[in-house]
TISEBA-858617 format. One record per residue (C-alpha): residue in one letter; x, y, z. Coordinates in steps of 0.1 Angstrom, whole numbers, padded with zeros to 4 digits, always signed. Example, Ala and Ser with C-alpha at 12.3 -4.5 7.8 and 13.67 -1.06 7.14 Angstrom:
% residues 2
A+0123-0045+0078/S+0137-0011+0071/
//
This chain:
% residues 717
M+0959+1997+0512/H+0929+1992+0539/K+0897+1980+0526/E+0872+1987+0553/G+0851+1958+0560/K+0851+1942+0527/V+0849+1908+0539/V+0840+1910+0575/P+0807+1895+0587/L+0783+1921+0598/A+0770+1901+0628/G+0806+1898+0639/A+0816+1933+0635/I+0785+1944+0654/D+0790+1919+0684/R+0827+1934+0685/G+0816+1967+0688/A+0790+1959+0714/R+0817+1945+0736/A+0836+1976+0732/L+0807+1999+0741/S+0793+1981+0770/P+0802+1998+0803/C+0790+1981+0836/L+0752+1978+0826/P+0730+1955+0841/V+0730+1921+0827/L+0691+1922+0820/L+0696+1955+0801/L+0724+1940+0779/Q+0701+1910+0773/V+0671+1935+0764/R+0694+1953+0740/D+0708+1922+0724/K+0674+1908+0716/A+0662+1943+0702/A+0695+1947+0681/L+0686+1913+0664/Q+0652+1923+0656/L+0662+1957+0644/R+0688+1943+0621/Q+0664+1920+0607/G+0640+1949+0600/L+0667+1968+0582/Q+0676+1939+0561/A+0640+1938+0551/L+0640+1975+0543/F+0671+1972+0521/D+0658+1941+0504/N+0625+1961+0492/A+0640+1994+0487/D+0656+1981+0452/D+0620+1972+0441/T+0605+2004+0456/L+0630+2028+0436/F+0627+2008+0405/E+0588+2015+0403/M+0593+2050+0411/A+0616+2053+0383/D+0593+2033+0361/K+0566+2060+0370/A+0590+2090+0367/S+0578+2116+0339/G+0614+2127+0327/R+0647+2110+0322/A+0664+2132+0346/D+0641+2120+0376/Q+0646+2082+0364/N+0682+2088+0365/L+0679+2100+0403/Y+0661+2070+0413/F+0686+2047+0394/E+0716+2063+0410/A+0698+2061+0444/M+0695+2025+0438/R+0731+2021+0430/D+0743+2044+0459/L+0719+2020+0485/R+0735+1989+0471/L+0772+2004+0478/K+0762+2017+0513/R+0739+1991+0524/K+0762+1975+0551/S+0778+2006+0563/I+0742+2020+0572/E+0732+1989+0589/R+0766+1989+0607/G+0760+2026+0616/F+0727+2023+0629/L+0736+1996+0651/D+0766+2011+0663/T+0747+2042+0673/F+0721+2018+0691/Y+0749+2003+0712/E+0765+2037+0720/A+0732+2052+0732/F+0728+2020+0755/A+0764+2026+0768/R+0754+2062+0774/I+0720+2053+0790/G+0709+2077+0819/Q+0734+2104+0811/A+0718+2140+0808/D+0734+2144+0772/A+0730+2107+0764/L+0705+2110+0733/E+0708+2140+0712/L+0694+2125+0680/P+0720+2120+0655/G+0710+2132+0620/M+0682+2153+0633/Q+0677+2192+0632/P+0652+2214+0645/L+0624+2223+0623/T+0639+2254+0602/P+0625+2273+0574/G+0645+2253+0549/K+0626+2230+0528/G+0645+2199+0533/P+0652+2196+0570/L+0616+2209+0577/E+0599+2183+0553/R+0620+2154+0568/A+0614+2163+0605/V+0579+2166+0598/A+0581+2133+0583/V+0598+2116+0613/Q+0574+2136+0636/G+0546+2118+0620/M+0562+2085+0624/V+0571+2088+0658/D+0536+2100+0668/R+0521+2070+0650/V+0542+2046+0669/L+0533+2062+0704/S+0495+2065+0694/R+0494+2026+0689/D+0522+2014+0710/G+0525+2040+0739/L+0512+2018+0766/V+0539+1991+0760/L+0564+2017+0757/G+0554+2031+0788/Q+0557+1999+0807/L+0593+1996+0792/N+0601+2029+0806/L+0589+2022+0839/R+0608+1988+0842/F+0641+2008+0827/S+0637+2035+0855/V+0636+2006+0882/L+0664+1988+0866/L+0685+2017+0864/E+0675+2036+0896/L+0669+2066+0876/E+0637+2082+0859/L+0639+2073+0823/D+0614+2087+0797/E+0610+2080+0762/P+0631+2106+0746/R+0660+2091+0767/N+0651+2055+0761/P+0675+2042+0734/M+0647+2020+0718/G+0623+2051+0718/P+0608+2058+0681/A+0622+2093+0678/N+0657+2077+0686/L+0657+2048+0664/C+0646+2076+0636/G+0675+2093+0648/Y+0700+2064+0643/F+0687+2057+0606/L+0690+2093+0597/A+0727+2093+0610/A+0738+2061+0595/G+0725+2074+0562/R+0738+2109+0564/N+0765+2100+0536/L+0741+2087+0511/G+0742+2108+0479/V+0706+2110+0473/G+0681+2139+0474/L+0654+2145+0496/S+0626+2129+0478/V+0647+2093+0481/K+0654+2100+0516/L+0617+2105+0522/V+0609+2072+0506/L+0636+2054+0526/L+0620+2070+0555/K+0586+2055+0549/L+0603+2021+0542/F+0620+2024+0578/E+0586+2031+0592/R+0573+2000+0572/Y+0598+1976+0580/V+0613+1986+0612/L+0588+2007+0632/R+0559+1986+0623/D+0569+1958+0645/L+0580+1978+0676/D+0551+1965+0697/L+0567+1931+0696/L+0601+1943+0702/Y+0587+1963+0735/G+0566+1934+0741/E+0594+1909+0743/A+0616+1933+0763/N+0587+1940+0791/Q+0586+1900+0791/L+0621+1894+0797/L+0623+1921+0826/A+0588+1908+0841/S+0603+1873+0842/A+0632+1885+0861/D+0608+1902+0887/V+0611+1940+0872/L+0577+1952+0882/P+0561+1919+0875/E+0528+1933+0888/L+0524+1955+0857/Q+0495+1941+0837/A+0506+1929+0802/A+0497+1951+0772/P+0478+1934+0743/R+0499+1924+0716/R+0482+1944+0691/R+0498+1931+0657/A+0502+1896+0666/E+0463+1892+0669/D+0456+1914+0638/R+0478+1893+0617/R+0463+1860+0629/G+0427+1873+0626/T+0396+1852+0634/G+0405+1820+0613/R+0376+1828+0593/C+0363+1852+0567/A+0349+1883+0584/P+0327+1907+0562/A+0350+1929+0541/D+0325+1958+0545/P+0325+1969+0581/T+0288+1981+0581/L+0279+1947+0570/A+0294+1930+0601/D+0262+1921+0620/D+0241+1919+0589/G+0231+1883+0583/E+0213+1893+0548/V+0246+1893+0532/D+0254+1857+0540/S+0218+1845+0537/A+0218+1859+0500/G+0250+1840+0490/H+0236+1809+0505/A+0204+1814+0487/F+0223+1819+0454/V+0245+1790+0459/A+0214+1769+0468/S+0197+1781+0439/L+0223+1764+0416/G+0221+1729+0433/E+0199+1714+0404/L+0223+1731+0377/L+0254+1715+0392/A+0241+1682+0404/P+0248+1665+0370/A+0284+1672+0377/R+0290+1657+0409/G+0316+1630+0410/Q+0332+1642+0377/F+0355+1670+0389/A+0367+1656+0423/P+0356+1621+0422/R+0342+1606+0455/L+0359+1574+0461/H+0329+1557+0475/T+0293+1563+0470/A+0283+1537+0494/G+0267+1548+0527/S+0296+1535+0546/A+0316+1565+0532/Q+0318+1595+0552/P+0320+1631+0539/I+0349+1654+0552/S+0342+1687+0567/T+0342+1718+0551/S+0374+1729+0574/D+0391+1695+0567/L+0386+1703+0530/L+0401+1739+0535/R+0431+1725+0551/L+0438+1699+0520/L+0433+1730+0499/T+0458+1748+0518/H+0484+1722+0514/L+0477+1719+0475/Q+0481+1756+0471/H+0514+1754+0479/Y+0523+1732+0448/V+0506+1753+0423/P+0530+1756+0394/A+0543+1787+0383/P+0535+1802+0347/G+0557+1786+0323/E+0565+1752+0345/A+0551+1717+0333/D+0516+1718+0342/D+0507+1684+0354/F+0486+1699+0385/H+0450+1688+0382/L+0431+1699+0412/G+0405+1669+0410/Q+0432+1645+0406/Q+0453+1659+0436/L+0422+1660+0461/E+0416+1625+0451/Q+0449+1615+0462/L+0447+1633+0495/L+0411+1619+0501/L+0428+1585+0497/R+0454+1590+0522/V+0431+1608+0548/S+0410+1575+0542/V+0440+1551+0548/R+0448+1572+0580/S+0416+1573+0593/G+0407+1537+0585/T+0373+1551+0570/R+0363+1557+0534/R+0359+1596+0530/H+0345+1614+0501/I+0337+1652+0496/A+0303+1664+0506/G+0278+1673+0477/S+0278+1709+0488/D+0316+1714+0486/E+0317+1696+0455/D+0294+1719+0439/M+0314+1748+0450/I+0343+1729+0437/H+0327+1726+0403/L+0315+1761+0401/V+0349+1777+0410/A+0366+1753+0384/L+0338+1766+0357/L+0347+1801+0367/F+0384+1797+0361/G+0379+1777+0330/Y+0364+1809+0314/I+0390+1830+0330/E+0419+1809+0315/A+0401+1809+0280/D+0393+1848+0279/D+0412+1862+0251/N+0402+1898+0263/L+0429+1894+0289/P+0469+1892+0279/T+0481+1856+0281/S+0506+1862+0307/L+0485+1881+0331/R+0457+1854+0325/A+0480+1826+0336/L+0489+1847+0369/I+0451+1853+0376/A+0447+1816+0371/R+0470+1806+0398/L+0444+1823+0420/H+0420+1792+0416/I+0427+1774+0451/P+0426+1807+0472/L+0392+1817+0454/L+0378+1782+0457/K+0385+1785+0499/V+0369+1819+0499/A+0339+1805+0483/L+0339+1775+0505/I+0341+1799+0535/D+0320+1829+0525/K+0292+1826+0499/A+0288+1863+0500/M+0315+1864+0474/F+0288+1853+0448/S+0261+1879+0461/R+0280+1908+0468/A+0301+1928+0441/T+0321+1947+0468/H+0334+1914+0484/P+0375+1918+0484/A+0381+1889+0467/R+0359+1895+0439/R+0372+1930+0438/L+0406+1919+0436/V+0401+1897+0405/N+0383+1926+0391/E+0409+1953+0400/I+0438+1930+0384/A+0418+1923+0353/A+0408+1958+0346/V+0445+1971+0350/A+0459+1941+0330/I+0437+1945+0301/G+0462+1970+0281/W+0495+1951+0295/E+0519+1939+0264/A+0549+1920+0271/D+0582+1942+0271/G+0603+1932+0239/E+0633+1942+0257/G+0629+1920+0286/L+0628+1948+0310/R+0609+1945+0342/D+0572+1957+0341/S+0558+1972+0373/L+0524+1959+0368/H+0534+1924+0360/L+0556+1921+0390/R+0528+1936+0413/V+0503+1909+0401/E+0529+1883+0407/R+0534+1896+0443/V+0497+1896+0449/V+0494+1859+0438/Q+0523+1847+0453/R+0515+1863+0488/L+0479+1846+0487/L+0494+1813+0477/N+0520+1814+0503/D+0499+1832+0531/F+0463+1827+0528/S+0448+1800+0550/E+0415+1809+0561/D+0416+1846+0571/C+0400+1865+0544/T+0412+1898+0557/L+0445+1892+0534/F+0424+1900+0507/N+0413+1935+0523/E+0450+1941+0524/L+0462+1932+0491/L+0432+1948+0475/D+0441+1981+0492/E+0477+1978+0482/F+0467+1970+0447/L+0442+2000+0442/A+0469+2024+0459/F+0493+2008+0430/S+0467+2011+0403/Q+0453+2046+0413/D+0489+2059+0410/E+0493+2042+0376/R+0461+2054+0363/R+0468+2091+0372/R+0501+2091+0355/N+0488+2073+0324/E+0456+2097+0327/L+0479+2126+0327/L+0499+2114+0295/E+0466+2106+0279/Q+0455+2141+0283/R+0488+2153+0269/T+0481+2132+0239/R+0445+2143+0234/D+0455+2179+0238/A+0484+2175+0212/E+0459+2157+0188/E+0434+2185+0194/G+0458+2212+0186/R+0470+2195+0157/A+0434+2192+0142/R+0431+2229+0150/T+0462+2239+0135/L+0454+2220+0105/Q+0422+2237+0104/A+0437+2273+0105/R+0462+2262+0078/L+0432+2252+0055/K+0414+2284+0062/V+0447+2304+0057/Q+0453+2290+0023/D+0417+2292+0012/E+0418+2330+0019/L+0452+2336+0003/N+0441+2313-0030/Q+0407+2336-0034/R+0432+2367-0035/L+0460+2353-0056/R+0447+2326-0078/G+0445+2336-0115/R+0464+2370-0110/V+0496+2383-0122/L+0516+2396-0093/P+0550+2408-0083/L+0570+2374-0072/V+0585+2393-0041/V+0549+2399-0027/V+0535+2362-0035/Q+0564+2348-0016/M+0561+2369+0012/L+0524+2362+0015/E+0530+2328+0013/Q+0559+2323+0035/A+0559+2350+0061/W+0523+2367+0061/S+0506+2334+0062/Q+0520+2328+0096/V+0507+2363+0108/L+0469+2348+0095/L+0477+2316+0113/L+0485+2331+0146/A+0455+2355+0146/W+0431+2325+0137/L+0443+2303+0163/K+0450+2327+0193/Q+0420+2350+0187/G+0397+2333+0163/E+0381+2336+0130/A+0357+2364+0144/S+0384+2383+0159/A+0395+2418+0148/A+0432+2405+0144/W+0421+2380+0119/A+0400+2407+0101/D+0431+2432+0102/A+0453+2408+0090/L+0432+2401+0059/A+0426+2437+0052/T+0464+2445+0053/V+0465+2415+0026/D+0438+2433+0005/A+0456+2467+0013/L+0490+2454+0001/L+0475+2438-0032/A+0456+2472-0040/S+0489+2493-0031/I+0509+2475-0061/A+0484+2478-0086/P+0485+2510-0111/H+0473+2541-0094/P+0458+2568-0114/Q+0458+2591-0082/P+0491+2587-0066/E+0483+2611-0038/Q+0455+2586-0024/L+0483+2559-0022/L+0508+2583-0005/E+0479+2588+0021/Q+0474+2552+0026/L+0510+2539+0028/P+0520+2549+0063/G+0492+2529+0079/L+0498+2497+0054/L+0536+2501+0061/K+0529+2500+0098/A+0508+2472+0097/L+0531+2452+0078/R+0558+2459+0100/D+0541+2450+0130/G+0529+2418+0117/L+0561+2405+0104/A+0579+2416+0136/G+0551+2393+0156/V+0564+2363+0133/A+0600+2372+0140/L+0608+2373+0103/D+0645+2375+0096/S+0658+2414+0099/A+0674+2412+0068/A+0648+2397+0048/T+0624+2424+0061/R+0646+2450+0049/D+0649+2434+0016/F+0611+2432+0014/F+0606+2466+0022/Q+0629+2482-0001/Q+0617+2460-0029/L+0580+2471-0020/E+0590+2506-0023/Q+0600+2500-0059/L+0567+2484-0066/H+0548+2514-0051/L+0570+2538-0073/R+0560+2518-0103/A+0523+2519-0091/C+0524+2556-0090/G+0538+2558-0127/G+0576+2566-0116/T+0607+2555-0130/P+0620+2523-0108/V+0658+2524-0099/E+0681+2513-0127/G+0687+2473-0120/A+0659+2470-0098/A+0635+2453-0120/L+0611+2429-0102/P+0597+2400-0120/D+0562+2392-0120/V+0545+2357-0117/W+0511+2342-0129/V+0495+2325-0100/Q+0480+2293-0117/S+0477+2267-0089/D+0466+2268-0055/I+0492+2280-0027/V+0497+2247-0003/L+0515+2262+0030/A+0522+2227+0045/I+0513+2189+0037/A+0483+2183+0056/E+0489+2153+0081/E+0461+2130+0070/S+0448+2102+0093/A+0454+2065+0083/C+0421+2060+0065/A+0400+2040+0040/P+0381+2054+0013/S+0353+2075+0026/L+0326+2060+0005/L+0318+2025+0020/S+0295+1998+0009/G+0267+1985+0027/E+0290+1955+0042/E+0306+1982+0065/E+0274+1995+0081/P+0275+1969+0109/A+0312+1981+0118/L+0303+2015+0116/R+0279+2011+0141/Q+0305+1996+0163/V+0327+2024+0160/D+0300+2048+0168/R+0291+2027+0200/L+0330+2031+0208/R+0334+2053+0242/L+0365+2067+0254/G+0384+2045+0274/N+0374+2012+0254/W+0403+1989+0244/V+0411+1972+0210/E+0436+1947+0199/V+0453+1954+0165/M+0463+1922+0148/D+0486+1936+0118/D+0518+1934+0134/D+0540+1903+0145/E+0527+1909+0179/P+0492+1919+0186/L+0488+1955+0200/R+0464+1964+0224/C+0453+2003+0224/K+0428+2025+0242/L+0406+2052+0228/V+0415+2083+0243/A+0403+2110+0216/R+0377+2117+0190/V+0390+2148+0172/D+0379+2164+0136/N+0343+2164+0146/S+0345+2127+0157/D+0358+2115+0125/R+0394+2109+0137/L+0399+2083+0166/V+0433+2085+0185/F+0446+2054+0204/T+0473+2052+0230/N+0489+2022+0248/R+0487+2016+0285/T+0515+2042+0294/G+0495+2070+0275/M+0517+2072+0242/K+0499+2074+0209/V+0502+2041+0187/R+0474+2043+0163/E+0448+2064+0148/W+0419+2059+0121/N+0392+2078+0106/R+0357+2064+0111/A+0356+2046+0078/G+0390+2030+0082/L+0383+2017+0116/A+0352+2002+0105/M+0369+1986+0076/A+0398+1972+0098/L+0371+1959+0121/R+0353+1941+0092/R+0386+1923+0078/G+0394+1910+0115/E+0425+1935+0114/V+0413+1949+0148/R+0391+1935+0174/L+0371+1951+0203/L+0380+1941+0238/D+0357+1935+0266/D+0365+1955+0294/G+0337+1947+0317/L+0342+1936+0352/L+0360+1898+0348/F+0343+1881+0376/E+0308+1891+0367/R+0314+1883+0330/A+0327+1849+0341/L+0297+1842+0365/E+0274+1852+0339/A+0288+1829+0314/V+0292+1801+0335/L+0253+1804+0343/E+0242+1805+0308/Q+0265+1775+0301/L+0249+1756+0330/R+0213+1764+0319/G+0220+1754+0284/Q+0231+1720+0295/Q+0202+1717+0315/A+0180+1726+0286/R+0193+1698+0264/
//
């Protein structure tokens, strides 16, 4: 049995396909094609490498099991068909080059015109948007490539007939993925990934093609277009202000320098302790800040991962590097006093962060790995200390804010938040040199992630809140119905059939009337009046004709009410037959033989259902609980607490106060209800240490305030 492509290397198969499809094209064009194919293949590989994580995150965010299964099946299908999609894409790309210049050369595979059908229309709109974005930013360099192709082929070639045009590349991808068994939502996700990992770098692809053709004297006089993305990635080599409105404002920078300068006296006693200077004599020369930054960039690649043996001490590592620099230069070198102050200040900040038990241990360890990148930012841009909107500062605060409710997954499943923070940290350790725009980029990405997660969690929290408020209202209604029935039945001798009907069926009529229309409504009053009329109708009547006049209205009200609660038809028929006997008895008539109906003495209160009580302590508390009660009263919605009575501490957030704020409902990070207390119960748990309040204030601000207080305290001593 033939097994297609199981052990055939992709590159070899493509090369053979390229040779089979290559007509007599100019050698230059073949070179352009092959270089472009190599870059496109790399982009596709990056796409599929990241698709798994993207689909997993979407499955994690999905609200229902059906949606989760959709994404998991898409992950499986994509893994199985990845190679065939890559091969199909590149085969189509080579075929397009083979037919370049022909009138029908590029009827886009997989592309349909816009039609009323939702799927094709939505997909075509998405593709058109992608193409428009490429043309708006890379249109100049693509236009130059079209001109050079036209000269080389001696025919007019525009963007739609260029095999490397963005619309055609999208068409190749859609055609290659035509056999994927996934829905429209997943296909749109894959198109977004295609834009991110393939179309994003088209300026490089077009630029290299133009450079190759220009070097071969194909329109060399065309002025080269600026290479936009290469410049953007490299940046300026220094921190630019994160807020464009402050780009030309020296006040921010001066405020940062003034703040750091004001700490000089507080930090002076620690000089020579954290990163010892090798020599304090005048012969030693300080290294420049830029040289120190290069040393730190070298060290950040060796920061140990959480869980690894940690023998990494920044001061010792810097001392060893300074020794090497001194030996190589033949001059004793040390760290300048101002830079050493900054090293010590940032070390104190991260010392606070590493000890801050408001954050989960695992996430705290990840944030601690940002020590060197944040130190480099502090050396470059003092505005980090004076401006709360600084991207590096905000990134730390945003990670801490989202992480406060994180819990380790006992089943060992991947957690989207932990993975996201890991990626941010690793990206900074791998890529951050001196260009602080990377913090802007990572902040934007993390904010998008956290906002998506927050919206999903808020939706679940609102459902929990609605359910708890509905439960509280239902309980209130049940208590009201019980009270009204007990006022009318307690202590009386009544027919058992009537007592059972009121308790089991008519109580539901009263409950619905109270919940739907309220205690002041006509429906509630009519339902109670029907109870009173029923009880009056079965009592002995000296004037039967009055009862006979009232019975039609009573029976109609009873039938309508019981129909509204969908009482079983057989039970309804039996009740009305027995009620007929009771009315006959009330009028002094003779009951049907064998139809004697027993009476019952209603001694105790009717209880319609077991009332769900909150986990609570005694409502009467001693004076010792007063401070804890004040803490409970100061809690606001969104505050986090940690419960210490389990094997593993449980972090949960206050999302609702119900029963006139006496019952407090808490959920976990995903919005699922995990705890509830009444006011007194939570106060007692706080006093006993079973629950502790978490500080969800901004982490960087808390750390900076604590460090300043510590330094002032040391100075006072």
